[in-house]
Structure formats: C-alpha cells, structure tokens
N, C-alpha and C positions, 0 to 999 in steps of 0.2 A: 595331678593332671591339669594341664592348662584348660580353662573353661572355653567352650565354643562361643565365639562372639558374633553377634548379628548387628547390622545397621538397623536403627529403629526410626520410625516416622510418626508425624503427627496426623491428625484427621484429614489434612489436605495433601498427604503424601510427601511432605517436606521432610528431609532427613534432619533428625534432631540429635543424633549421637549414636553410640553403640551400647549394647548391654549383653550380658551373658544369656545363654539359652534359658537358664533357670529364671533369671530376672524377667526376661521377655514373657515367659509363660505364667509368671506369678503376678506381674504388674499389668499384663495385657497390652504390651506395646505392639504397635503395628510393625510388621516385618515382611520381607518378600520371600516367596517360595516359587519353586519350579515344579510343575506337574506335567507328566507325560503319560498319555494313555496309548497303549498299543492295541491294534486291531489286526486280526489274522483272516485273510480271505479263505473261504472254504466253499468252493462252487459258487452258488448264488447267495450264500450266507456270509455274514461277517461276524467273527467271533471276537468279543471284547475280552482282553486280559486284565485281571486285577489281582493284587497281592493280598496275602494274609499277613497282617502286621505281627511282628514279634511280640511275645508276652512281656518282654523287658522294656518296651517303648514307654516314654513318659507321657504320651498322649494317645488315647484310644488303642491300647494294646489288644491283641487278639481280634481286631476288627478287619473286615475287608476294605480295601482302599485302592487308590490310584495305582496303576501298574508300577510306576516309579516316580518318586517325588522327594523333595528335600528343601531345606532352608538355604537361602543364600547367606554365606558367611560374610563378615564385615569386609567391604571392598570388592566382593565378588560380583561379576556380571552374570546376567541370565545365560549368556553363551557358555560361560565357564560352569555354571550350575548344571548344565546338561550332562556333566560327568555322572550324575545319579544313575543314568541308564547303564553305564558300564559298571559302576560300583555295586548297584543293587541286583542287576540282572546279567552282567557280563556281556551286554550288547553295546558295541561301539558304533555310534552313528554320527556323522558330521552334522553340526548344528543346522546348517542350511538345508538339510533334508527333512527337518521337522516342520510340521505345519502348525502355525499359531492358530489356535481355535478362538481364544478370547482371554481377557484379563478380568479378574473378578476379586472383590473383597468379601471375606467371610469372617464371621465372629462366632467362634465355637467354644463351648465351656464344658468342663467335666471334672471328675474326681478319679484319681488313680492312686491306689495304695494309701488312701486317707488324705491325699493332698489335692487341693483344687487348682485347676489350671484355667487360664484364659488364652485362647489361641486366635489372635487377630492377624489374618494373613492378607497380603496383596499377592494374589496368585496368578502366575503366567502359565496358561494351560495350553499344552501342545498335544498333537496327535502324530502317530507314525504307523504305517502299515508294515508289518513284519510277517514273513511266512515261516518263521521258526516254529517248530513244535515245542510244547511246554518243557519237555525233558531236555532240550538243548540249552536252556538258560542256566546260568550259574548263579545261585541265589546267595546273597550276602546274609548269612544266617542271623547276625545280630540285629538286622533290620527286618528281614523277610522270612517268615516261617513257611510260606507256601505260595504257589502261583496257580491261579484258576482262570477258567474262561467260560463264557456263556454267550449264546446268540444275542446279537445286539437288540433285536426286536423284543425278545423275551425279557431282557433287562429293562428295557423301556416300559414294558407292561408291568413289571414289578414296581417300578418307581411311580408309575401312573396310578397304581392301586387296582388294576384290573385283575391281577393275580396276587395271591398272598405269599407264595413261596416258589422256589425254582431249584431244580437239581443242577448242580454245577460239577464240573470235573476239573481236576488239577493234579499237581505234584507237590509233595512236601519236601522241605529241605532235609538233608541227611540226618541232622541231629533230631529233628522232629520225627522223622521216620523211625529212627532207632528207639524212640520212646513208645512206639507202637500206636501212634495216633493217626489212624486213617489209612493204613495200607501195609503191604508186605514188601519188604526189600531187604537186601543185604546191607549191613552197616556201611555208611559212607556213600550210599547211592540214594537217589530220590525214590519215593514211593508214590504210586498213583493213589488218588483220593477222590471220593465222590461224596458230596454233601448236599443237603437240602438247606437253602438259605432263605432268609426273609430280609426285608428292607432294613430292619433294625440291626442286622448283623454287619452292616456297612458303617463306616465313619459317617456321622450325621452332617455331611454337607447338605445344603438346601436341596430339596427335590429338583428345583429348576436347574441347579448346577448339573446334576447327573443327566437330566433330560436334554439339556443343551449339549453336553458332551456327546451323548449317544447320537443325537441328530447330526452333529457336525462330523463325527467319526464315519458316518454313513456316506460322507461326501468326499473323503480324502482317498 
C-alpha cells in the first residue's frame, strides 16, 4: 500500500518537504490539518456534535474528538481537505458555507499499542450549523465509531471544570452496534447510545482550544 504523504513545515511554518504519515508522527514534523465542528440548533439551545474515534486509529483511538477532521495530504489545499465532512459523515457542504473560527498550533503526544507518537499540527478550525439528526449521518467506520452530541454550555462547563462529567447521547456505527457496545439495533443499522463522559475521555487538545471553539460556535 502506498504510504499517505503529508507536506511538512518548520517552526516558522515554512514548507520543508514531504514525509509519510508514520514519519510525521514518529519524528514530530509540523503538518496541516482541517477541523470542522458541527452545531445543531434545538430551540434556544445549541447542540455540539463530536465523534468517537475508531479503535484502529494511530493517534488517540477510542477518544471523543472534533466532529470531522483530517490531515492535508501533500499538495492538498484546505478547501480540498473539507472533503472530510463527506468522507467521515456523509455531509456534502460547499467550502464557502463553512465559518473559519481560527487557526491554531498544537503539540500533542501519546502512546498507542506500544508506539510513541508526536502530533504537531497547524490546524484550520471551522464551524458549520447543521439541522440533521444524528441518525441521518453516514459514518466512515474505519475512522468513526460513533457520533454524539451535548449542549454547548454544558460542554463548556465540563472543560472549565465546573462539572466533572456529562451525560451525552449519540449513535454508534453499524459494526460497533453489532458488537453490542451501547445500544440495540439490527445488524447494519446504527444504535442509540447514552454515555457519561469526563474531560479525559476527549482527545487532549488544550482546554482553551475547546473553550474557544464552544464560544465561537455559539455565534455562527
């Protein structure tokens, strides 16, 4: 299989070449990513959607994360990277309908299956309001095990530390549902899931990243 290649950058965001996904996460090269958070209006409330990462992911498996996100492959533009919404969720949105929230650098590290990774990202963070219910999305199962939502203010309380946990509702991808993890469904369909989550169940982006996202999602 041909390795996935990324453009890599120095500390000043100058492009210095390309490297494979494995090399990028082993050596800790800076690379670009696309993030998009979806928010669903519900009366006076705004529900933030977030995904449950697949257990097969090479970084932060089985953690809650951005609604849809991905790395820019070598030569890819941020406009082209918005394909992640359709690939991961089945949602086709013209790029000019997305709201740019901010661009940020993050430096995150961890160990997965005995291998240490260094994930240095230059992330372009977008938001989009969608009125789809969770069961309408088509989940890319090799990337996304489930899709959940919670009220924006309650998520902010979680990351501000004013509450320790939060009950969230979502749907699991068909293969996850068939394993009996979190709901009842026929094989090949999504299952409803209710979970109690804490801050440590999410990918460890800095707290101010999450809080800034929630603040700006409330304005789109």
